[in-house]
C-alpha positions in Angstrom: 80.9 3.7 -134.0 82.1 6.6 -136.1 84.2 9.2 -134.1 83.7 12.7 -135.8 85.7 15.7 -135.6 83.8 18.6 -134.0 83.9 20.3 -137.4 81.2 20.1 -140.1 82.5 19.2 -143.4 81.3 21.6 -146.1 83.0 20.5 -149.2 82.0 17.3 -151.2 85.7 16.6 -152.0 86.5 16.6 -148.2 83.6 14.4 -147.4 84.6 12.0 -150.3 88.1 11.7 -148.5 86.4 10.7 -145.3 86.1 7.1 -146.2 85.1 5.9 -142.7 82.1 8.1 -142.9 81.2 7.6 -146.6 81.4 3.8 -146.1 78.8 3.9 -143.3 76.3 5.9 -145.1 72.8 4.3 -145.0 71.2 5.0 -148.3 67.9 3.8 -147.4 67.4 5.7 -144.2 64.9 8.6 -144.2 64.0 11.2 -141.7 60.8 9.5 -140.7 62.4 6.1 -140.4 65.1 7.6 -138.3 62.7 9.1 -135.9 60.7 6.0 -135.7 63.8 3.8 -135.0 65.7 6.0 -132.5 63.0 8.2 -130.9 59.7 6.4 -131.0 60.4 3.3 -129.1 56.7 2.4 -128.7 56.0 2.2 -132.4 57.8 -1.0 -132.9 55.2 -2.5 -135.2 55.9 -0.1 -137.9 59.5 -1.1 -138.4 59.3 -4.9 -138.3 62.7 -6.2 -137.3 64.5 -3.1 -138.1 64.9 -1.4 -134.6 67.6 0.0 -132.3 69.1 -2.6 -130.0 71.2 -0.5 -127.7 72.7 3.0 -127.2 75.6 2.2 -129.3 73.5 1.7 -132.6 73.7 4.7 -135.0 72.7 5.6 -138.6 74.5 7.9 -140.9 72.2 9.3 -143.6 71.4 12.4 -145.7 68.5 14.7 -145.3 67.3 18.0 -147.0 66.4 20.9 -144.8 64.3 23.1 -147.1 65.6 26.3 -145.4 69.1 25.5 -146.5 68.6 25.0 -150.2 70.4 23.8 -152.3 72.3 21.7 -149.9 72.0 18.1 -148.3 73.0 17.5 -144.7 74.7 14.3 -143.5 73.7 13.4 -140.0 74.6 10.7 -137.6 71.9 9.7 -135.2 71.6 7.4 -132.2 69.0 7.2 -129.4 70.6 10.0 -127.5 71.5 12.6 -130.2 71.9 13.7 -133.7 75.0 15.3 -135.0 75.5 17.1 -138.3 78.6 15.6 -140.0 78.6 17.4 -143.4 76.6 20.1 -145.3 77.4 19.9 -149.0 76.2 21.7 -152.1 73.9 19.7 -154.4 72.3 20.5 -157.9 69.5 22.9 -157.1 67.1 21.1 -159.5 67.7 17.8 -157.7 67.1 19.4 -154.1 64.1 21.2 -155.5 62.6 17.9 -156.9 63.1 16.1 -153.7 61.3 18.6 -151.6 58.5 18.6 -154.2 58.4 14.8 -154.2 58.2 14.9 -150.3 55.3 17.1 -150.4 56.3 20.4 -149.2 54.2 21.2 -146.1 54.4 24.3 -143.8 56.4 23.6 -140.7 57.9 20.3 -141.8 61.1 21.4 -143.5 63.1 18.1 -143.4 63.0 15.8 -146.5 64.5 12.5 -147.6 66.7 12.3 -150.8 65.1 11.1 -154.0 66.5 8.2 -155.9 68.2 10.6 -158.4 69.7 12.6 -155.6 71.1 9.5 -153.9 72.5 8.4 -157.3 74.3 11.8 -157.9 75.6 11.8 -154.3 76.9 8.3 -154.4 78.7 8.9 -157.7 80.2 12.2 -156.4 81.4 10.4 -153.3 82.6 7.1 -155.0 80.1 5.4 -152.9 78.3 2.2 -153.7 75.9 1.8 -156.7 72.5 3.0 -155.5 69.7 0.7 -156.6 
């Protein structure tokens, strides 16, 4: 379980140095999948064998909040809470494309990363190769 400092990281270089966080990023997690796994316990058929087994299970993943462009937010979620670990600048065009690909809808506001944005972030963070 990742212990975070109470402070949100706002610089990609500082996040890059936080290897205990970077090494735990789930590059396949999406906002929808996180809600399904951690908050909608009754919808188990949609996730197959990919479900939360206990309160200690957590995921660390990026989302885009369309009201905070052009940034991405790194979240840590478990079945009890969600915590923002980092908010870092990203190329405006990549953020815009991710929102467009997600199908911008009024009142939604939270979007997953596109493949291109995952590649960019992983490269910036010296993370794993995104497939």
